[in-house]
A tleap script that builds the chain and sets N, CA, C and O, in Angstrom:
source leaprc.protein.ff14SB
mol = sequence {
  NMET SER LEU VAL LEU GLY VAL GLY VAL SER
  SER GLY ALA ASP PRO VAL GLU LEU ARG ALA
  LEU ALA THR ALA VAL LEU ALA ASP ASN GLY
  PHE GLN PRO LYS ASP VAL VAL ALA VAL VAL
  THR LEU ASP ALA LYS SER GLU THR PRO ALA
  VAL VAL GLY LEU ALA GLU ALA VAL GLY ALA
  GLU VAL LEU GLY TYR PRO ALA SER THR LEU
  ASP ALA LEU ASP VAL PRO ASN PRO SER ARG
  ALA VAL GLY ARG ALA VAL GLY THR SER SER
  VAL ALA GLU ALA ALA VAL LEU ALA HIE GLY
  ALA ARG LEU VAL VAL SER LYS THR ALA ARG
  GLY ARG CYS THR VAL ALA VAL GLY ALA HIE
  GLU ARG ALA GLY LEU ASP ASP PRO ILE THR
  SER ALA ASP CARG
}
set mol.1.N position { 85.457 120.204 86.599 }
set mol.1.CA position { 85.369 118.855 87.149 }
set mol.1.C position { 86.634 118.640 88.073 }
set mol.1.O position { 87.753 119.058 87.776 }
set mol.2.N position { 86.368 118.024 89.090 }
set mol.2.CA position { 87.562 117.575 90.080 }
set mol.2.C position { 87.801 116.126 89.840 }
set mol.2.O position { 86.929 115.260 89.771 }
set mol.3.N position { 89.126 115.960 89.717 }
set mol.3.CA position { 89.409 114.499 89.499 }
set mol.3.C position { 90.070 113.760 90.783 }
set mol.3.O position { 90.662 114.424 91.633 }
set mol.4.N position { 89.952 112.482 90.871 }
set mol.4.CA position { 90.561 111.758 92.055 }
set mol.4.C position { 91.315 110.654 91.437 }
set mol.4.O position { 90.754 109.862 90.679 }
set mol.5.N position { 92.679 110.565 91.757 }
set mol.5.CA position { 93.564 109.435 91.225 }
set mol.5.C position { 93.516 108.406 92.241 }
set mol.5.O position { 93.914 108.702 93.368 }
set mol.6.N position { 93.036 107.099 91.979 }
set mol.6.CA position { 93.141 105.986 92.736 }
set mol.6.C position { 94.411 105.376 92.419 }
set mol.6.O position { 94.682 105.094 91.252 }
set mol.7.N position { 95.247 105.139 93.414 }
set mol.7.CA position { 96.581 104.363 93.160 }
set mol.7.C position { 96.709 103.254 93.986 }
set mol.7.O position { 96.147 103.176 95.078 }
set mol.8.N position { 97.501 102.295 93.463 }
set mol.8.CA position { 97.743 101.030 94.165 }
set mol.8.C position { 99.345 100.911 93.777 }
set mol.8.O position { 99.747 101.200 92.649 }
set mol.9.N position { 100.106 100.511 94.700 }
set mol.9.CA position { 101.576 100.444 94.592 }
set mol.9.C position { 102.156 99.201 95.230 }
set mol.9.O position { 101.699 98.960 96.348 }
set mol.10.N position { 102.974 98.441 94.808 }
set mol.10.CA position { 103.666 97.379 95.277 }
set mol.10.C position { 104.836 97.904 96.199 }
set mol.10.O position { 105.163 99.084 96.075 }
set mol.11.N position { 105.461 97.134 97.080 }
set mol.11.CA position { 106.488 97.441 97.830 }
set mol.11.C position { 107.687 97.844 96.863 }
set mol.11.O position { 108.012 97.123 95.920 }
set mol.12.N position { 108.302 99.014 97.153 }
set mol.12.CA position { 109.497 99.489 96.449 }
set mol.12.C position { 108.942 100.138 95.150 }
set mol.12.O position { 109.758 100.321 94.247 }
set mol.13.N position { 107.719 100.487 94.960 }
set mol.13.CA position { 107.335 101.217 93.776 }
set mol.13.C position { 108.067 102.455 93.620 }
set mol.13.O position { 108.241 103.200 94.585 }
set mol.14.N position { 108.526 102.731 92.416 }
set mol.14.CA position { 109.300 103.917 91.963 }
set mol.14.C position { 108.339 105.063 91.917 }
set mol.14.O position { 107.268 105.012 91.312 }
set mol.15.N position { 108.793 106.143 92.614 }
set mol.15.CA position { 108.000 107.435 92.385 }
set mol.15.C position { 107.842 107.929 91.098 }
set mol.15.O position { 106.760 108.386 90.729 }
set mol.16.N position { 108.978 107.872 90.263 }
set mol.16.CA position { 109.051 108.304 88.901 }
set mol.16.C position { 108.067 107.510 88.070 }
set mol.16.O position { 107.322 108.070 87.267 }
set mol.17.N position { 108.070 106.168 88.273 }
set mol.17.CA position { 107.186 105.296 87.439 }
set mol.17.C position { 105.725 105.535 87.805 }
set mol.17.O position { 104.897 105.520 86.894 }
set mol.18.N position { 105.353 105.746 89.016 }
set mol.18.CA position { 103.940 106.054 89.338 }
set mol.18.C position { 103.590 107.494 88.709 }
set mol.18.O position { 102.549 107.656 88.072 }
set mol.19.N position { 104.419 108.421 88.900 }
set mol.19.CA position { 104.093 109.855 88.265 }
set mol.19.C position { 104.024 109.684 86.737 }
set mol.19.O position { 103.154 110.365 86.193 }
set mol.20.N position { 104.723 108.959 85.999 }
set mol.20.CA position { 104.779 108.756 84.543 }
set mol.20.C position { 103.421 108.010 84.279 }
set mol.20.O position { 102.686 108.419 83.381 }
set mol.21.N position { 103.086 106.962 85.016 }
set mol.21.CA position { 101.921 106.227 84.609 }
set mol.21.C position { 100.619 107.277 84.801 }
set mol.21.O position { 99.787 107.374 83.898 }
set mol.22.N position { 100.518 107.959 85.892 }
set mol.22.CA position { 99.390 108.727 86.227 }
set mol.22.C position { 99.410 109.864 85.148 }
set mol.22.O position { 98.339 110.098 84.589 }
set mol.23.N position { 100.373 110.503 84.840 }
set mol.23.CA position { 100.403 111.433 83.810 }
set mol.23.C position { 99.981 110.944 82.324 }
set mol.23.O position { 99.330 111.619 81.527 }
set mol.24.N position { 100.400 109.849 82.146 }
set mol.24.CA position { 99.943 109.220 80.803 }
set mol.24.C position { 98.380 108.688 80.740 }
set mol.24.O position { 97.663 108.740 79.741 }
set mol.25.N position { 98.042 108.201 81.944 }
set mol.25.CA position { 96.606 107.870 81.940 }
set mol.25.C position { 95.691 109.064 81.927 }
set mol.25.O position { 94.619 109.001 81.324 }
set mol.26.N position { 96.075 110.175 82.583 }
set mol.26.CA position { 95.454 111.475 82.572 }
set mol.26.C position { 95.318 111.912 81.145 }
set mol.26.O position { 94.227 112.135 80.620 }
set mol.27.N position { 96.545 112.030 80.505 }
set mol.27.CA position { 96.671 112.629 79.061 }
set mol.27.C position { 95.836 111.832 78.090 }
set mol.27.O position { 95.081 112.376 77.283 }
set mol.28.N position { 96.004 110.436 78.199 }
set mol.28.CA position { 95.359 109.461 77.312 }
set mol.28.C position { 93.755 109.690 77.262 }
set mol.28.O position { 93.099 109.403 76.262 }
set mol.29.N position { 93.239 110.188 78.341 }
set mol.29.CA position { 91.827 110.373 78.475 }
set mol.29.C position { 91.450 111.818 78.489 }
set mol.29.O position { 90.296 112.091 78.818 }
set mol.30.N position { 92.276 112.778 78.174 }
set mol.30.CA position { 91.894 114.063 78.037 }
set mol.30.C position { 91.824 115.024 79.205 }
set mol.30.O position { 91.314 116.144 79.182 }
set mol.31.N position { 92.477 114.359 80.348 }
set mol.31.CA position { 92.416 115.154 81.617 }
set mol.31.C position { 93.717 115.716 81.904 }
set mol.31.O position { 94.731 115.221 81.412 }
set mol.32.N position { 93.754 116.831 82.754 }
set mol.32.CA position { 94.821 117.593 83.153 }
set mol.32.C position { 95.229 117.236 84.681 }
set mol.32.O position { 94.393 116.985 85.549 }
set mol.33.N position { 96.523 117.247 84.871 }
set mol.33.CA position { 96.969 116.969 86.307 }
set mol.33.C position { 96.438 118.160 87.354 }
set mol.33.O position { 96.161 117.911 88.528 }
set mol.34.N position { 96.356 119.231 86.873 }
set mol.34.CA position { 95.798 120.374 87.596 }
set mol.34.C position { 94.442 120.210 88.206 }
set mol.34.O position { 94.095 120.855 89.196 }
set mol.35.N position { 93.669 119.323 87.591 }
set mol.35.CA position { 92.362 119.055 87.899 }
set mol.35.C position { 92.147 117.898 89.084 }
set mol.35.O position { 91.062 117.595 89.582 }
set mol.36.N position { 93.379 117.359 89.395 }
set mol.36.CA position { 93.428 116.340 90.495 }
set mol.36.C position { 93.330 117.000 91.932 }
set mol.36.O position { 94.151 117.826 92.331 }
set mol.37.N position { 92.404 116.621 92.564 }
set mol.37.CA position { 92.230 117.242 93.940 }
set mol.37.C position { 92.534 116.238 95.138 }
set mol.37.O position { 92.611 116.600 96.312 }
set mol.38.N position { 92.704 114.869 94.670 }
set mol.38.CA position { 93.056 113.979 95.724 }
set mol.38.C position { 93.738 112.685 95.145 }
set mol.38.O position { 93.371 112.152 94.098 }
set mol.39.N position { 94.704 112.264 95.888 }
set mol.39.CA position { 95.178 110.908 95.534 }
set mol.39.C position { 94.877 109.978 96.564 }
set mol.39.O position { 95.214 110.171 97.732 }
set mol.40.N position { 94.151 108.811 96.111 }
set mol.40.CA position { 93.520 107.978 97.129 }
set mol.40.C position { 94.023 106.580 97.054 }
set mol.40.O position { 94.331 106.187 95.929 }
set mol.41.N position { 94.166 105.732 98.090 }
set mol.41.CA position { 94.853 104.531 98.034 }
set mol.41.C position { 94.504 103.796 99.333 }
set mol.41.O position { 93.657 104.223 100.118 }
set mol.42.N position { 95.190 102.687 99.513 }
set mol.42.CA position { 95.072 101.833 100.729 }
set mol.42.C position { 95.791 102.506 101.881 }
set mol.42.O position { 96.929 102.960 101.758 }
set mol.43.N position { 95.094 102.555 102.999 }
set mol.43.CA position { 95.716 103.425 104.082 }
set mol.43.C position { 97.161 103.042 104.367 }
set mol.43.O position { 98.000 103.889 104.673 }
set mol.44.N position { 97.444 101.675 104.254 }
set mol.44.CA position { 98.856 101.212 104.529 }
set mol.44.C position { 99.909 101.620 103.570 }
set mol.44.O position { 101.105 101.532 103.847 }
set mol.45.N position { 99.435 102.094 102.372 }
set mol.45.CA position { 100.287 102.777 101.362 }
set mol.45.C position { 100.380 104.239 101.221 }
set mol.45.O position { 101.149 104.796 100.437 }
set mol.46.N position { 99.513 104.870 102.063 }
set mol.46.CA position { 99.329 106.268 101.826 }
set mol.46.C position { 100.649 107.169 102.101 }
set mol.46.O position { 100.832 108.273 101.589 }
set mol.47.N position { 101.461 106.575 102.915 }
set mol.47.CA position { 102.695 107.451 103.225 }
set mol.47.C position { 103.937 106.848 102.449 }
set mol.47.O position { 105.045 107.143 102.898 }
set mol.48.N position { 103.869 106.049 101.352 }
set mol.48.CA position { 104.968 105.614 100.628 }
set mol.48.C position { 105.318 106.723 99.694 }
set mol.48.O position { 104.491 107.477 99.181 }
set mol.49.N position { 106.875 106.772 99.478 }
set mol.49.CA position { 107.413 107.731 98.713 }
set mol.49.C position { 106.677 107.952 97.339 }
set mol.49.O position { 106.427 109.088 96.937 }
set mol.50.N position { 106.356 106.869 96.668 }
set mol.50.CA position { 105.642 106.965 95.408 }
set mol.50.C position { 104.355 107.825 95.372 }
set mol.50.O position { 104.099 108.728 94.576 }
set mol.51.N position { 103.563 107.346 96.437 }
set mol.51.CA position { 102.183 107.991 96.567 }
set mol.51.C position { 102.353 109.456 96.930 }
set mol.51.O position { 101.849 110.359 96.263 }
set mol.52.N position { 103.122 109.660 98.071 }
set mol.52.CA position { 103.468 111.128 98.439 }
set mol.52.C position { 103.755 111.855 97.246 }
set mol.52.O position { 103.046 112.802 96.905 }
set mol.53.N position { 104.857 111.438 96.514 }
set mol.53.CA position { 105.482 112.223 95.563 }
set mol.53.C position { 104.577 112.488 94.278 }
set mol.53.O position { 104.791 113.456 93.548 }
set mol.54.N position { 103.568 111.587 94.048 }
set mol.54.CA position { 102.533 111.907 93.072 }
set mol.54.C position { 101.616 113.049 93.666 }
set mol.54.O position { 101.291 114.016 92.977 }
set mol.55.N position { 101.277 112.914 94.782 }
set mol.55.CA position { 100.351 113.906 95.357 }
set mol.55.C position { 101.033 115.313 95.388 }
set mol.55.O position { 100.383 116.316 95.093 }
set mol.56.N position { 102.334 115.376 95.745 }
set mol.56.CA position { 102.961 116.492 95.634 }
set mol.56.C position { 103.209 117.183 94.287 }
set mol.56.O position { 103.295 118.401 94.131 }
set mol.57.N position { 103.312 116.243 93.333 }
set mol.57.CA position { 103.535 116.667 91.928 }
set mol.57.C position { 102.283 117.164 91.247 }
set mol.57.O position { 102.375 117.890 90.257 }
set mol.58.N position { 101.165 116.813 91.722 }
set mol.58.CA position { 99.893 117.187 91.115 }
set mol.58.C position { 99.177 118.195 92.165 }
set mol.58.O position { 98.104 118.716 91.864 }
set mol.59.N position { 99.748 118.426 93.288 }
set mol.59.CA position { 99.309 119.486 94.228 }
set mol.59.C position { 97.872 119.036 94.871 }
set mol.59.O position { 96.915 119.779 95.091 }
set mol.60.N position { 97.960 117.704 95.103 }
set mol.60.CA position { 96.685 117.055 95.766 }
set mol.60.C position { 97.016 116.465 97.145 }
set mol.60.O position { 98.178 116.271 97.502 }
set mol.61.N position { 95.883 116.174 97.945 }
set mol.61.CA position { 96.018 115.716 99.255 }
set mol.61.C position { 96.116 114.203 99.063 }
set mol.61.O position { 95.736 113.743 97.987 }
set mol.62.N position { 96.566 113.431 99.958 }
set mol.62.CA position { 96.607 111.973 99.943 }
set mol.62.C position { 95.658 111.546 101.022 }
set mol.62.O position { 95.694 112.044 102.148 }
set mol.63.N position { 94.754 110.557 100.640 }
set mol.63.CA position { 93.772 110.042 101.580 }
set mol.63.C position { 93.953 108.421 101.371 }
set mol.63.O position { 94.031 107.860 100.278 }
set mol.64.N position { 94.001 107.804 102.648 }
set mol.64.CA position { 94.038 106.258 102.543 }
set mol.64.C position { 92.834 105.695 103.237 }
set mol.64.O position { 92.338 106.225 104.232 }
set mol.65.N position { 92.313 104.436 102.589 }
set mol.65.CA position { 91.244 103.986 103.197 }
set mol.65.C position { 91.509 102.514 103.657 }
set mol.65.O position { 92.300 101.841 102.996 }
set mol.66.N position { 90.928 102.006 104.688 }
set mol.66.CA position { 91.205 100.575 105.257 }
set mol.66.C position { 90.837 99.621 104.185 }
set mol.66.O position { 89.955 99.862 103.359 }
set mol.67.N position { 91.607 98.424 104.224 }
set mol.67.CA position { 91.290 97.400 103.286 }
set mol.67.C position { 89.821 96.928 103.382 }
set mol.67.O position { 89.181 96.637 102.372 }
set mol.68.N position { 89.331 96.865 104.579 }
set mol.68.CA position { 87.969 96.340 104.703 }
set mol.68.C position { 86.955 97.345 104.065 }
set mol.68.O position { 85.890 96.949 103.592 }
set mol.69.N position { 87.295 98.549 104.069 }
set mol.69.CA position { 86.378 99.538 103.308 }
set mol.69.C position { 86.517 99.214 101.890 }
set mol.69.O position { 85.478 99.047 101.253 }
set mol.70.N position { 87.643 99.101 101.300 }
set mol.70.CA position { 87.942 99.113 99.922 }
set mol.70.C position { 87.248 97.673 99.465 }
set mol.70.O position { 86.533 97.618 98.464 }
set mol.71.N position { 87.524 96.519 100.290 }
set mol.71.CA position { 86.908 95.286 99.978 }
set mol.71.C position { 85.420 95.231 99.843 }
set mol.71.O position { 84.833 94.531 99.018 }
set mol.72.N position { 84.863 96.009 100.699 }
set mol.72.CA position { 83.361 95.947 100.505 }
set mol.72.C position { 82.724 96.475 99.287 }
set mol.72.O position { 81.538 96.274 99.024 }
set mol.73.N position { 83.624 97.232 98.464 }
set mol.73.CA position { 83.059 97.886 97.251 }
set mol.73.C position { 83.038 96.860 96.065 }
set mol.73.O position { 83.852 95.944 95.944 }
set mol.74.N position { 81.981 97.134 95.186 }
set mol.74.CA position { 81.870 96.268 93.887 }
set mol.74.C position { 82.572 96.968 92.894 }
set mol.74.O position { 82.084 98.001 92.435 }
set mol.75.N position { 83.698 96.523 92.485 }
set mol.75.CA position { 84.496 97.151 91.243 }
set mol.75.C position { 84.667 96.275 90.052 }
set mol.75.O position { 84.555 95.051 90.121 }
set mol.76.N position { 84.959 96.969 88.884 }
set mol.76.CA position { 84.808 96.250 87.687 }
set mol.76.C position { 85.897 95.295 87.450 }
set mol.76.O position { 85.693 94.322 86.724 }
set mol.77.N position { 87.120 95.507 88.045 }
set mol.77.CA position { 88.278 94.632 87.904 }
set mol.77.C position { 88.971 94.170 89.011 }
set mol.77.O position { 90.129 94.542 89.200 }
set mol.78.N position { 88.347 93.318 89.854 }
set mol.78.CA position { 89.024 92.875 91.032 }
set mol.78.C position { 90.208 91.979 90.671 }
set mol.78.O position { 90.323 91.473 89.555 }
set mol.79.N position { 91.018 91.820 91.592 }
set mol.79.CA position { 92.309 90.900 91.331 }
set mol.79.C position { 92.386 89.987 92.613 }
set mol.79.O position { 92.450 90.496 93.732 }
set mol.80.N position { 92.379 88.769 92.440 }
set mol.80.CA position { 92.605 87.928 93.637 }
set mol.80.C position { 94.081 87.973 94.220 }
set mol.80.O position { 94.379 87.831 95.406 }
set mol.81.N position { 94.929 88.192 93.183 }
set mol.81.CA position { 96.451 88.325 93.727 }
set mol.81.C position { 96.577 89.484 94.743 }
set mol.81.O position { 97.209 89.386 95.794 }
set mol.82.N position { 95.886 90.648 94.312 }
set mol.82.CA position { 95.972 91.808 95.051 }
set mol.82.C position { 95.242 91.549 96.519 }
set mol.82.O position { 95.730 91.978 97.565 }
set mol.83.N position { 94.134 90.869 96.463 }
set mol.83.CA position { 93.387 90.450 97.625 }
set mol.83.C position { 94.252 89.561 98.530 }
set mol.83.O position { 94.212 89.713 99.751 }
set mol.84.N position { 94.967 88.714 98.002 }
set mol.84.CA position { 95.857 87.753 98.851 }
set mol.84.C position { 97.020 88.735 99.519 }
set mol.84.O position { 97.451 88.561 100.658 }
set mol.85.N position { 97.435 89.735 98.678 }
set mol.85.CA position { 98.753 90.495 99.202 }
set mol.85.C position { 98.229 91.486 100.166 }
set mol.85.O position { 98.890 91.567 101.201 }
set mol.86.N position { 97.088 92.342 100.063 }
set mol.86.CA position { 96.777 93.402 100.960 }
set mol.86.C position { 95.448 93.415 101.677 }
set mol.86.O position { 95.122 94.301 102.467 }
set mol.87.N position { 94.693 92.364 101.347 }
set mol.87.CA position { 93.384 91.985 102.055 }
set mol.87.C position { 92.212 92.811 101.405 }
set mol.87.O position { 91.208 93.120 102.047 }
set mol.88.N position { 92.399 93.126 100.166 }
set mol.88.CA position { 91.250 93.786 99.428 }
set mol.88.C position { 91.620 93.387 97.854 }
set mol.88.O position { 92.761 93.438 97.396 }
set mol.89.N position { 90.573 93.026 97.203 }
set mol.89.CA position { 90.725 92.690 95.774 }
set mol.89.C position { 90.783 93.907 94.886 }
set mol.89.O position { 90.845 93.757 93.666 }
set mol.90.N position { 90.768 94.942 95.361 }
set mol.90.CA position { 91.057 96.201 94.530 }
set mol.90.C position { 91.459 97.419 95.327 }
set mol.90.O position { 90.834 97.675 96.356 }
set mol.91.N position { 92.371 98.124 94.964 }
set mol.91.CA position { 92.948 99.367 95.626 }
set mol.91.C position { 92.590 100.480 94.736 }
set mol.91.O position { 91.781 101.299 95.175 }
set mol.92.N position { 93.081 100.642 93.517 }
set mol.92.CA position { 92.832 101.809 92.761 }
set mol.92.C position { 91.489 102.163 92.583 }
set mol.92.O position { 91.070 103.249 92.984 }
set mol.93.N position { 90.675 101.227 91.935 }
set mol.93.CA position { 89.306 101.454 91.668 }
set mol.93.C position { 88.510 101.526 92.878 }
set mol.93.O position { 87.681 102.435 92.942 }
set mol.94.N position { 88.618 100.767 93.788 }
set mol.94.CA position { 87.862 100.828 95.070 }
set mol.94.C position { 88.285 102.218 95.869 }
set mol.94.O position { 87.398 102.767 96.523 }
set mol.95.N position { 89.449 102.734 95.841 }
set mol.95.CA position { 89.590 103.794 96.674 }
set mol.95.C position { 88.966 105.016 95.885 }
set mol.95.O position { 88.590 105.974 96.560 }
set mol.96.N position { 88.823 105.060 94.479 }
set mol.96.CA position { 88.090 106.072 93.778 }
set mol.96.C position { 86.602 106.160 94.300 }
set mol.96.O position { 86.040 107.217 94.588 }
set mol.97.N position { 85.984 104.766 94.388 }
set mol.97.CA position { 84.648 104.581 94.731 }
set mol.97.C position { 84.473 105.232 96.211 }
set mol.97.O position { 83.654 106.107 96.490 }
set mol.98.N position { 85.387 104.644 97.091 }
set mol.98.CA position { 85.324 104.959 98.469 }
set mol.98.C position { 85.420 106.462 98.877 }
set mol.98.O position { 84.989 106.917 99.936 }
set mol.99.N position { 86.023 107.147 97.927 }
set mol.99.CA position { 86.110 108.664 98.029 }
set mol.99.C position { 84.772 109.404 97.497 }
set mol.99.O position { 84.616 110.624 97.553 }
set mol.100.N position { 83.904 108.561 97.013 }
set mol.100.CA position { 82.648 109.152 96.539 }
set mol.100.C position { 82.650 109.689 95.266 }
set mol.100.O position { 81.751 110.464 94.940 }
set mol.101.N position { 83.681 109.337 94.373 }
set mol.101.CA position { 83.852 109.708 93.002 }
set mol.101.C position { 83.205 108.674 92.064 }
set mol.101.O position { 83.073 107.510 92.440 }
set mol.102.N position { 82.812 109.067 90.886 }
set mol.102.CA position { 82.331 108.112 89.664 }
set mol.102.C position { 83.601 107.681 89.157 }
set mol.102.O position { 84.482 108.537 89.074 }
set mol.103.N position { 83.870 106.416 88.776 }
set mol.103.CA position { 84.906 105.836 88.154 }
set mol.103.C position { 84.778 106.092 86.668 }
set mol.103.O position { 83.861 105.594 86.015 }
set mol.104.N position { 85.818 106.965 86.078 }
set mol.104.CA position { 85.690 107.406 84.737 }
set mol.104.C position { 86.831 106.699 83.882 }
set mol.104.O position { 86.791 106.675 82.652 }
set mol.105.N position { 87.807 106.148 84.599 }
set mol.105.CA position { 88.826 105.362 83.858 }
set mol.105.C position { 89.171 104.307 84.828 }
set mol.105.O position { 89.586 104.512 85.969 }
set mol.106.N position { 88.936 103.015 84.207 }
set mol.106.CA position { 89.331 101.905 84.906 }
set mol.106.C position { 90.934 101.661 85.095 }
set mol.106.O position { 91.748 102.249 84.383 }
set mol.107.N position { 91.265 100.863 85.983 }
set mol.107.CA position { 92.688 100.674 86.420 }
set mol.107.C position { 93.504 100.418 85.274 }
set mol.107.O position { 93.109 99.631 84.415 }
set mol.108.N position { 94.693 101.054 85.168 }
set mol.108.CA position { 95.841 100.659 84.300 }
set mol.108.C position { 97.057 100.373 85.173 }
set mol.108.O position { 97.455 101.152 86.039 }
set mol.109.N position { 97.626 99.184 84.882 }
set mol.109.CA position { 98.721 98.819 85.772 }
set mol.109.C position { 100.008 98.880 84.759 }
set mol.109.O position { 99.980 98.652 83.550 }
set mol.110.N position { 101.073 99.222 85.506 }
set mol.110.CA position { 102.394 99.076 84.837 }
set mol.110.C position { 103.417 98.938 85.913 }
set mol.110.O position { 103.475 99.750 86.836 }
set mol.111.N position { 104.288 97.843 85.799 }
set mol.111.CA position { 105.247 97.575 86.772 }
set mol.111.C position { 104.611 97.388 88.195 }
set mol.111.O position { 103.744 96.528 88.357 }
set mol.112.N position { 105.019 98.156 89.189 }
set mol.112.CA position { 104.678 97.962 90.523 }
set mol.112.C position { 103.410 99.021 91.069 }
set mol.112.O position { 103.030 99.166 92.231 }
set mol.113.N position { 102.888 99.713 89.807 }
set mol.113.CA position { 101.821 100.756 90.036 }
set mol.113.C position { 100.633 100.542 89.213 }
set mol.113.O position { 100.648 100.046 88.086 }
set mol.114.N position { 99.635 100.935 89.829 }
set mol.114.CA position { 98.229 100.980 89.259 }
set mol.114.C position { 97.416 102.271 89.376 }
set mol.114.O position { 97.345 102.897 90.433 }
set mol.115.N position { 96.867 102.603 88.360 }
set mol.115.CA position { 96.137 104.007 88.572 }
set mol.115.C position { 94.700 103.936 88.027 }
set mol.115.O position { 94.565 103.344 86.956 }
set mol.116.N position { 93.629 104.446 88.603 }
set mol.116.CA position { 92.385 104.607 88.085 }
set mol.116.C position { 91.971 106.030 88.241 }
set mol.116.O position { 92.590 106.714 89.056 }
set mol.117.N position { 91.012 106.545 87.567 }
set mol.117.CA position { 90.632 107.943 87.716 }
set mol.117.C position { 89.155 108.084 88.068 }
set mol.117.O position { 88.293 107.387 87.533 }
set mol.118.N position { 88.911 108.969 88.943 }
set mol.118.CA position { 87.522 109.262 89.372 }
set mol.118.C position { 87.199 110.701 89.055 }
set mol.118.O position { 88.107 111.495 88.809 }
set mol.119.N position { 85.858 111.078 89.055 }
set mol.119.CA position { 85.397 112.342 88.902 }
set mol.119.C position { 84.187 112.807 89.737 }
set mol.119.O position { 83.173 112.138 89.938 }
set mol.120.N position { 84.412 113.917 90.146 }
set mol.120.CA position { 83.271 114.629 90.978 }
set mol.120.C position { 82.813 115.821 89.810 }
set mol.120.O position { 83.599 116.640 89.333 }
set mol.121.N position { 81.607 115.732 89.530 }
set mol.121.CA position { 81.212 116.767 88.432 }
set mol.121.C position { 80.299 117.805 89.246 }
set mol.121.O position { 79.546 117.368 90.116 }
set mol.122.N position { 80.359 119.096 88.985 }
set mol.122.CA position { 79.680 120.156 89.768 }
set mol.122.C position { 78.956 120.910 88.684 }
set mol.122.O position { 79.404 121.031 87.544 }
set mol.123.N position { 77.746 121.440 89.124 }
set mol.123.CA position { 77.037 122.381 88.198 }
set mol.123.C position { 77.702 123.712 88.208 }
set mol.123.O position { 77.641 124.408 87.194 }
set mol.124.N position { 78.329 124.122 89.264 }
set mol.124.CA position { 78.860 125.564 89.464 }
set mol.124.C position { 79.948 125.507 90.410 }
set mol.124.O position { 79.979 124.600 91.242 }
set mol.125.N position { 81.014 126.562 90.348 }
set mol.125.CA position { 82.131 126.358 91.212 }
set mol.125.C position { 81.778 126.387 92.514 }
set mol.125.O position { 82.545 125.770 93.254 }
set mol.126.N position { 80.776 126.957 93.063 }
set mol.126.CA position { 80.510 127.190 94.496 }
set mol.126.C position { 79.571 126.087 95.069 }
set mol.126.O position { 79.465 125.904 96.282 }
set mol.127.N position { 78.849 125.311 94.069 }
set mol.127.CA position { 77.986 124.381 94.364 }
set mol.127.C position { 78.595 123.196 95.248 }
set mol.127.O position { 79.609 122.650 94.813 }
set mol.128.N position { 78.085 122.790 96.378 }
set mol.128.CA position { 78.559 121.673 96.995 }
set mol.128.C position { 78.324 120.333 96.221 }
set mol.128.O position { 77.416 120.291 95.391 }
set mol.129.N position { 79.068 119.289 96.448 }
set mol.129.CA position { 78.944 118.091 95.678 }
set mol.129.C position { 77.826 117.368 96.521 }
set mol.129.O position { 77.951 117.232 97.738 }
set mol.130.N position { 76.729 116.910 95.828 }
set mol.130.CA position { 75.652 116.170 96.438 }
set mol.130.C position { 75.741 114.758 95.937 }
set mol.130.O position { 76.540 114.366 95.086 }
set mol.131.N position { 74.880 114.072 96.525 }
set mol.131.CA position { 74.882 112.498 96.138 }
set mol.131.C position { 74.375 112.357 94.616 }
set mol.131.O position { 74.664 111.354 93.964 }
set mol.132.N position { 73.675 113.311 94.127 }
set mol.132.CA position { 73.195 113.383 92.870 }
set mol.132.C position { 74.237 113.769 91.889 }
set mol.132.O position { 74.070 113.487 90.703 }
set mol.133.N position { 75.349 114.423 92.311 }
set mol.133.CA position { 76.538 114.690 91.541 }
set mol.133.C position { 77.423 113.519 91.343 }
set mol.133.O position { 78.325 113.540 90.506 }
set mol.134.N position { 77.180 112.502 92.099 }
set mol.134.CA position { 78.222 111.546 92.203 }
set mol.134.C position { 77.908 110.379 91.219 }
set mol.134.O position { 78.678 109.422 91.132 }
savepdb mol mol.pdb
quit
């Protein structure tokens, strides 16, 4: 199983805080950091030290999505406050869905950081991901 970490961060988010939250969310749900293939977020936050640091720590790529793309998705836990701040009512959960993953852990927020987990499941190691797998 390949995992996707959806992350949302406020200005000045501490890289250590985001890494600790992501590690805890993964562990609490029986997942391993080595299974993370992407860290996904709002495009405007994709180069922040916290997001880049998390991606480096888990050995994954960072991908950012525009607020308009994220805002068009139906998520389980939208936030009006986030919508007012960044133009989309969801970042972490919506970024997971925008990446084409299935949301397996809803968002968890701590301090200036939010993390959600998505999964791509494959029948075999060499099988491409199809829409039926998502």
